[in-house]
C-alpha positions as CSV (number, residue, x, y, z in Angstrom):
1,X,5.4,-13.6,8.7
2,X,4.0,-16.9,8.4
3,X,4.5,-18.4,4.7
4,X,2.4,-21.1,3.4
5,X,3.8,-24.2,3.3
6,X,2.4,-25.6,-0.2
7,X,3.0,-23.9,-3.4
8,X,0.5,-23.1,-6.0
9,X,1.5,-24.9,-9.1
10,X,2.1,-22.5,-12.1
11,X,-0.4,-24.7,-14.7
12,X,-3.4,-23.9,-11.6
13,X,-3.1,-20.3,-12.1
14,X,-2.9,-20.4,-15.9
15,X,-5.2,-22.6,-15.8
16,X,-7.9,-19.9,-13.9
17,X,-7.5,-17.2,-16.9
18,X,-9.3,-19.7,-19.0
19,X,-11.5,-21.6,-16.5
20,X,-15.1,-22.2,-18.2
21,X,-18.4,-23.4,-16.2
22,X,-19.9,-27.0,-17.4
23,X,-23.1,-25.1,-16.1
24,X,-24.9,-23.8,-18.8
25,X,-27.3,-20.6,-18.5
26,X,-31.4,-21.4,-18.5
27,X,-32.4,-20.3,-22.6
28,X,-33.8,-16.1,-22.6
29,X,-37.4,-15.7,-22.3
30,X,-39.3,-15.1,-25.8
31,X,-41.1,-12.0,-25.3
32,X,-44.5,-12.0,-25.5
33,X,-47.1,-10.0,-27.9
34,X,-47.9,-7.4,-25.4
35,X,-44.4,-7.0,-24.4
36,X,-42.9,-6.0,-27.9
37,X,-46.3,-3.8,-28.2
38,X,-45.4,-1.9,-24.8
39,X,-42.1,-1.4,-26.2
40,X,-43.0,-0.3,-29.4
41,X,-45.4,2.2,-28.3
42,X,-42.7,3.9,-25.7
43,X,-40.6,4.3,-28.4
44,X,-43.0,5.8,-30.9
45,X,-44.0,7.7,-27.8
46,X,-40.7,9.1,-27.0
47,X,-39.6,9.7,-30.8
48,X,-43.0,11.9,-31.2
49,X,-42.1,14.0,-28.1
50,X,-38.7,14.8,-29.8
51,X,-40.4,15.8,-33.4
52,X,-43.2,17.8,-31.5
53,X,-40.7,19.4,-29.2
54,X,-38.6,20.0,-32.0
55,X,-41.4,21.8,-34.3
56,X,-42.3,23.9,-31.4
57,X,-39.2,24.8,-30.9
58,X,-37.8,26.1,-34.5
59,X,-39.8,29.1,-34.3
60,X,-38.6,30.7,-31.1
61,X,-34.9,29.8,-32.9
62,X,-35.6,31.1,-36.1
63,X,-34.1,35.0,-36.4
64,X,-36.6,35.6,-38.9
65,X,-38.0,39.7,-38.5
66,X,-41.5,39.3,-37.9
67,X,-44.2,41.8,-37.9
68,X,-43.1,43.9,-34.4
69,X,-40.0,44.8,-36.0
70,X,-41.3,46.4,-39.2
71,X,-43.5,48.5,-37.1
72,X,-40.6,49.6,-34.7
73,X,-38.8,50.7,-38.2
74,X,-41.8,52.1,-39.5
75,X,-42.4,54.7,-36.5
76,X,-38.4,55.6,-36.7
77,X,-39.2,57.0,-40.0
78,X,-42.3,58.4,-39.7
79,X,-41.1,61.0,-36.7
């Protein structure tokens, strides 16, 4: 196998870990009023959907006895 003739100095390897670029990234664009309003409307829609599904789903999850249970027990006692 071929070996490299020039060796890499240790200081170069150590500097590679803490290298910082002198090029600054461009500044972030400021959000406009319409973008902010759109994001808030999407957030409110998601929250309203979760609350609505919770309100509509709670009666189905409840274990309280409804009128159908009392009718069945009255029919059983009437015989």
